[in-house]
Backbone as JSON Lines, residues from 0, in Angstrom:
{"i":0,"aa":"X","n":[0.85,-1.19,0.0],"ca":[0.0,0.0,0.0],"c":[0.89,1.25,0.0]}
{"i":1,"aa":"X","n":[0.54,2.27,-0.78],"ca":[1.35,3.49,-0.84],"c":[1.37,4.24,0.5]}
{"i":2,"aa":"X","n":[2.42,5.0,0.68],"ca":[2.63,5.77,1.9],"c":[2.76,7.25,1.53]}
{"i":3,"aa":"X","n":[2.23,8.15,2.34],"ca":[2.29,9.59,2.06],"c":[3.45,10.23,2.81]}
{"i":4,"aa":"X","n":[4.17,11.1,2.11],"ca":[5.21,11.93,2.72],"c":[5.21,13.26,1.99]}
{"i":5,"aa":"X","n":[6.01,14.2,2.45],"ca":[6.08,15.53,1.83],"c":[7.48,15.8,1.33]}
{"i":6,"aa":"X","n":[7.54,16.47,0.17],"ca":[8.8,16.91,-0.42],"c":[8.76,18.43,-0.47]}
{"i":7,"aa":"X","n":[9.77,19.04,0.1],"ca":[9.9,20.5,0.11],"c":[11.08,20.85,-0.79]}
{"i":8,"aa":"X","n":[10.86,21.77,-1.72],"ca":[11.91,22.19,-2.64],"c":[12.25,23.65,-2.41]}
{"i":9,"aa":"X","n":[13.54,23.95,-2.48],"ca":[14.0,25.33,-2.37],"c":[15.31,25.46,-3.14]}
{"i":10,"aa":"X","n":[15.84,26.67,-3.18],"ca":[17.15,26.91,-3.78],"c":[17.97,27.76,-2.84]}
{"i":11,"aa":"X","n":[19.29,27.66,-2.98],"ca":[20.24,28.43,-2.18],"c":[21.27,29.05,-3.11]}
{"i":12,"aa":"X","n":[21.96,30.09,-2.66],"ca":[22.92,30.78,-3.53],"c":[24.09,29.89,-3.95]}
{"i":13,"aa":"X","n":[24.5,30.0,-5.2],"ca":[25.67,29.29,-5.71],"c":[26.93,29.71,-4.96]}
{"i":14,"aa":"X","n":[26.93,30.94,-4.43],"ca":[28.11,31.43,-3.71],"c":[28.39,30.64,-2.44]}
{"i":15,"aa":"X","n":[27.39,29.9,-1.95],"ca":[27.62,29.06,-0.78],"c":[28.52,27.89,-1.16]}
{"i":16,"aa":"X","n":[29.48,27.6,-0.31],"ca":[30.32,26.43,-0.5],"c":[29.51,25.18,-0.14]}
{"i":17,"aa":"X","n":[29.94,24.04,-0.64],"ca":[29.23,22.79,-0.36],"c":[29.12,22.56,1.14]}
{"i":18,"aa":"X","n":[30.12,22.93,1.91],"ca":[30.07,22.76,3.37],"c":[28.97,23.62,3.98]}
{"i":19,"aa":"X","n":[28.74,24.82,3.43],"ca":[27.67,25.68,3.94],"c":[26.3,25.1,3.63]}
{"i":20,"aa":"X","n":[26.15,24.54,2.43],"ca":[24.9,23.87,2.07],"c":[24.69,22.67,2.98]}
{"i":21,"aa":"X","n":[25.75,21.92,3.25],"ca":[25.68,20.78,4.15],"c":[25.28,21.18,5.55]}
{"i":22,"aa":"X","n":[25.81,22.28,6.03],"ca":[25.45,22.78,7.36],"c":[23.99,23.2,7.42]}
{"i":23,"aa":"X","n":[23.52,23.85,6.36],"ca":[22.11,24.24,6.26],"c":[21.24,22.98,6.26]}
{"i":24,"aa":"X","n":[21.63,21.98,5.49],"ca":[20.9,20.72,5.43],"c":[20.88,20.05,6.81]}
{"i":25,"aa":"X","n":[22.0,20.07,7.5],"ca":[22.06,19.47,8.83],"c":[21.07,20.13,9.78]}
{"i":26,"aa":"X","n":[20.93,21.45,9.7],"ca":[19.99,22.14,10.58],"c":[18.56,21.71,10.29]}
{"i":27,"aa":"X","n":[18.26,21.41,9.02],"ca":[16.93,20.92,8.66],"c":[16.72,19.49,9.12]}
{"i":28,"aa":"X","n":[17.78,18.67,9.04],"ca":[17.7,17.31,9.58],"c":[17.44,17.34,11.08]}
{"i":29,"aa":"X","n":[18.1,18.25,11.77],"ca":[17.9,18.38,13.21],"c":[16.5,18.88,13.55]}
{"i":30,"aa":"X","n":[15.83,19.5,12.58],"ca":[14.45,19.97,12.79],"c":[13.42,18.91,12.41]}
{"i":31,"aa":"X","n":[13.88,17.77,11.89],"ca":[12.96,16.68,11.6],"c":[12.92,16.18,10.18]}
{"i":32,"aa":"X","n":[13.69,16.78,9.26],"ca":[13.74,16.26,7.89],"c":[14.36,14.87,7.91]}
{"i":33,"aa":"X","n":[13.93,14.01,7.0],"ca":[14.47,12.65,6.94],"c":[15.66,12.55,5.99]}
{"i":34,"aa":"X","n":[15.6,13.25,4.86],"ca":[16.63,13.13,3.83],"c":[16.65,14.42,3.02]}
{"i":35,"aa":"X","n":[17.85,14.83,2.63],"ca":[17.99,16.06,1.84],"c":[18.95,15.8,0.69]}
{"i":36,"aa":"X","n":[18.52,16.13,-0.52],"ca":[19.38,16.08,-1.7],"c":[19.71,17.51,-2.09]}
{"i":37,"aa":"X","n":[20.94,17.73,-2.56],"ca":[21.28,19.04,-3.11],"c":[22.24,18.87,-4.29]}
{"i":38,"aa":"X","n":[22.07,19.73,-5.28],"ca":[22.92,19.72,-6.45],"c":[22.83,21.08,-7.15]}
{"i":39,"aa":"X","n":[23.81,21.37,-7.98],"ca":[23.82,22.65,-8.71],"c":[22.89,22.59,-9.9]}
{"i":40,"aa":"X","n":[22.19,23.71,-10.12],"ca":[21.29,23.87,-11.25],"c":[21.5,25.27,-11.84]}
{"i":41,"aa":"X","n":[20.9,25.54,-12.98],"ca":[20.84,26.88,-13.52],"c":[19.38,27.33,-13.49]}
{"i":42,"aa":"X","n":[19.12,28.46,-12.86],"ca":[17.76,29.01,-12.77],"c":[17.67,30.24,-13.66]}
{"i":43,"aa":"X","n":[16.55,30.37,-14.37],"ca":[16.25,31.54,-15.18],"c":[14.91,32.08,-14.72]}
{"i":44,"aa":"X","n":[14.87,33.39,-14.42],"ca":[13.68,33.99,-13.83],"c":[13.72,35.5,-14.03]}
{"i":45,"aa":"X","n":[12.61,36.15,-13.78],"ca":[12.54,37.6,-13.84],"c":[12.61,38.14,-12.42]}
{"i":46,"aa":"X","n":[13.52,39.12,-12.21],"ca":[13.65,39.75,-10.91],"c":[13.89,41.23,-11.14]}
{"i":47,"aa":"X","n":[13.07,42.06,-10.53],"ca":[13.15,43.52,-10.69],"c":[13.15,43.91,-12.17]}
{"i":48,"aa":"X","n":[12.2,43.32,-12.9],"ca":[11.96,43.61,-14.32],"c":[13.1,43.24,-15.25]}
{"i":49,"aa":"X","n":[14.01,42.38,-14.8],"ca":[15.11,41.92,-15.66],"c":[15.15,40.4,-15.64]}
{"i":50,"aa":"X","n":[15.44,39.83,-16.8],"ca":[15.61,38.38,-16.86],"c":[16.98,38.02,-16.3]}
{"i":51,"aa":"X","n":[16.99,37.12,-15.36],"ca":[18.21,36.68,-14.69],"c":[18.45,35.22,-15.02]}
{"i":52,"aa":"X","n":[19.69,34.81,-15.05],"ca":[20.05,33.4,-15.2],"c":[21.33,33.18,-14.41]}
{"i":53,"aa":"X","n":[21.26,32.28,-13.45],"ca":[22.43,32.03,-12.62],"c":[22.36,30.64,-12.03]}
{"i":54,"aa":"X","n":[23.52,30.19,-11.59],"ca":[23.57,28.9,-10.93],"c":[23.13,29.05,-9.47]}
{"i":55,"aa":"X","n":[22.47,28.02,-8.99],"ca":[22.04,27.94,-7.59],"c":[22.15,26.49,-7.14]}
{"i":56,"aa":"X","n":[22.03,26.29,-5.85],"ca":[21.89,24.96,-5.29],"c":[20.4,24.63,-5.25]}
{"i":57,"aa":"X","n":[20.0,23.51,-5.84],"ca":[18.64,23.0,-5.69],"c":[18.66,22.09,-4.47]}
{"i":58,"aa":"X","n":[17.66,22.25,-3.6],"ca":[17.58,21.47,-2.38],"c":[16.21,20.81,-2.33]}
{"i":59,"aa":"X","n":[16.2,19.5,-2.11],"ca":[14.96,18.73,-2.02],"c":[14.96,18.01,-0.67]}
{"i":60,"aa":"X","n":[13.92,18.28,0.11],"ca":[13.84,17.81,1.49],"c":[12.66,16.84,1.62]}
{"i":61,"aa":"X","n":[12.92,15.64,2.11],"ca":[11.84,14.69,2.37],"c":[11.52,14.72,3.85]}
{"i":62,"aa":"X","n":[10.2,14.78,4.17],"ca":[9.79,14.94,5.56],"c":[8.44,14.27,5.79]}
{"i":63,"aa":"X","n":[8.23,13.83,7.02],"ca":[6.95,13.23,7.41],"c":[5.93,14.32,7.72]}
{"i":64,"aa":"X","n":[4.66,13.93,7.76],"ca":[3.61,14.87,8.12],"c":[3.86,15.43,9.52]}
{"i":65,"aa":"X","n":[4.3,14.58,10.44],"ca":[4.51,14.99,11.83],"c":[5.59,16.07,11.96]}
{"i":66,"aa":"X","n":[6.58,16.06,11.07],"ca":[7.7,16.99,11.17],"c":[7.66,18.13,10.15]}
{"i":67,"aa":"X","n":[6.67,18.11,9.27],"ca":[6.62,19.07,8.16],"c":[6.61,20.52,8.65]}
{"i":68,"aa":"X","n":[5.76,20.86,9.58],"ca":[5.64,22.26,10.01],"c":[6.91,22.77,10.68]}
{"i":69,"aa":"X","n":[7.54,21.93,11.48],"ca":[8.78,22.36,12.16],"c":[9.9,22.59,11.13]}
{"i":70,"aa":"X","n":[10.0,21.72,10.13],"ca":[11.01,21.88,9.08],"c":[10.72,23.14,8.26]}
{"i":71,"aa":"X","n":[9.46,23.36,7.9],"ca":[9.11,24.56,7.16],"c":[9.41,25.82,7.95]}
{"i":72,"aa":"X","n":[9.13,25.82,9.23],"ca":[9.42,26.98,10.07],"c":[10.92,27.26,10.11]}
{"i":73,"aa":"X","n":[11.73,26.21,10.27],"ca":[13.18,26.38,10.28],"c":[13.66,26.92,8.93]}
{"i":74,"aa":"X","n":[13.14,26.37,7.84],"ca":[13.52,26.81,6.51],"c":[13.17,28.28,6.29]}
{"i":75,"aa":"X","n":[11.95,28.67,6.65],"ca":[11.52,30.05,6.46],"c":[12.32,31.03,7.32]}
{"i":76,"aa":"X","n":[12.69,30.61,8.53],"ca":[13.41,31.5,9.45],"c":[14.9,31.64,9.14]}
{"i":77,"aa":"X","n":[15.47,30.68,8.4],"ca":[16.92,30.71,8.17],"c":[17.3,30.87,6.7]}
{"i":78,"aa":"X","n":[16.32,30.95,5.81],"ca":[16.63,31.04,4.39],"c":[17.28,32.38,4.07]}
{"i":79,"aa":"X","n":[18.34,32.38,3.25],"ca":[19.06,33.63,2.97],"c":[18.4,34.56,1.95]}
{"i":80,"aa":"X","n":[17.44,34.08,1.16],"ca":[16.82,34.91,0.14],"c":[15.69,35.76,0.72]}
{"i":81,"aa":"X","n":[15.48,36.95,0.12],"ca":[14.36,37.82,0.5],"c":[13.02,37.15,0.16]}
{"i":82,"aa":"X","n":[12.97,36.52,-1.01],"ca":[11.76,35.83,-1.46],"c":[12.17,34.41,-1.86]}
{"i":83,"aa":"X","n":[12.3,33.52,-0.89],"ca":[12.76,32.17,-1.22],"c":[11.69,31.34,-1.92]}
{"i":84,"aa":"X","n":[12.14,30.5,-2.82],"ca":[11.27,29.49,-3.4],"c":[11.09,28.4,-2.34]}
{"i":85,"aa":"X","n":[9.88,28.21,-1.88],"ca":[9.57,27.11,-0.97],"c":[8.32,26.45,-1.52]}
{"i":86,"aa":"X","n":[8.5,25.27,-2.08],"ca":[7.41,24.52,-2.68],"c":[7.22,23.24,-1.88]}
{"i":87,"aa":"X","n":[5.97,22.97,-1.5],"ca":[5.67,21.78,-0.7],"c":[4.73,20.89,-1.51]}
{"i":88,"aa":"X","n":[5.14,19.64,-1.7],"ca":[4.33,18.69,-2.45],"c":[4.03,17.47,-1.58]}
{"i":89,"aa":"X","n":[2.78,17.07,-1.58],"ca":[2.41,15.81,-0.95],"c":[2.68,14.71,-1.96]}
{"i":90,"aa":"X","n":[3.4,13.68,-1.56],"ca":[3.82,12.62,-2.48],"c":[3.47,11.24,-1.92]}
{"i":91,"aa":"X","n":[3.43,10.29,-2.8],"ca":[3.21,8.9,-2.42],"c":[4.52,8.15,-2.64]}
{"i":92,"aa":"X","n":[4.92,7.35,-1.67],"ca":[6.15,6.56,-1.78],"c":[5.84,5.1,-1.49]}
{"i":93,"aa":"X","n":[6.85,4.29,-1.64],"ca":[6.72,2.89,-1.23],"c":[6.51,2.85,0.28]}
{"i":94,"aa":"X","n":[5.89,1.81,0.77],"ca":[5.67,1.67,2.21],"c":[6.98,1.71,2.98]}
{"i":95,"aa":"X","n":[7.97,0.97,2.51],"ca":[9.22,0.87,3.27],"c":[9.91,2.23,3.38]}
{"i":96,"aa":"X","n":[9.96,3.0,2.28],"ca":[10.59,4.31,2.33],"c":[9.77,5.27,3.2]}
{"i":97,"aa":"X","n":[8.46,5.26,3.02],"ca":[7.6,6.13,3.81],"c":[7.68,5.84,5.3]}
{"i":98,"aa":"X","n":[7.76,4.58,5.65],"ca":[7.91,4.21,7.07],"c":[9.24,4.7,7.62]}
{"i":99,"aa":"X","n":[10.3,4.63,6.78],"ca":[11.61,5.13,7.21],"c":[11.52,6.66,7.44]}
{"i":100,"aa":"X","n":[10.91,7.38,6.5],"ca":[10.76,8.84,6.64],"c":[10.01,9.14,7.94]}
{"i":101,"aa":"X","n":[8.94,8.41,8.21],"ca":[8.15,8.62,9.44],"c":[8.97,8.34,10.7]}
{"i":102,"aa":"X","n":[9.95,7.45,10.6],"ca":[10.73,7.07,11.79],"c":[11.81,8.09,12.15]}
{"i":103,"aa":"X","n":[12.04,9.06,11.28],"ca":[13.12,10.02,11.52],"c":[12.68,11.17,12.41]}
């Protein structure tokens, strides 16, 4: 039977070193996230009426329903951007993975 969990997506500045991204991820793990992936991407967007394109860190956070609000609060309170991308998706996973996420 499928299991429900939440995936939170955000981005961080490319200027951050991998160790800084890791430290940020650790703070989210300590707030209840189960697993965090991060990798470099190129983002293209409009900001202050200009088209921008730059590299950023993409961050994907897996979290249980029980820990979702605490992780979101930590993310919102510590995010370095003025207007951070914070996208929350309810997802279905395998039972074994979902149970592991719930156990964290």
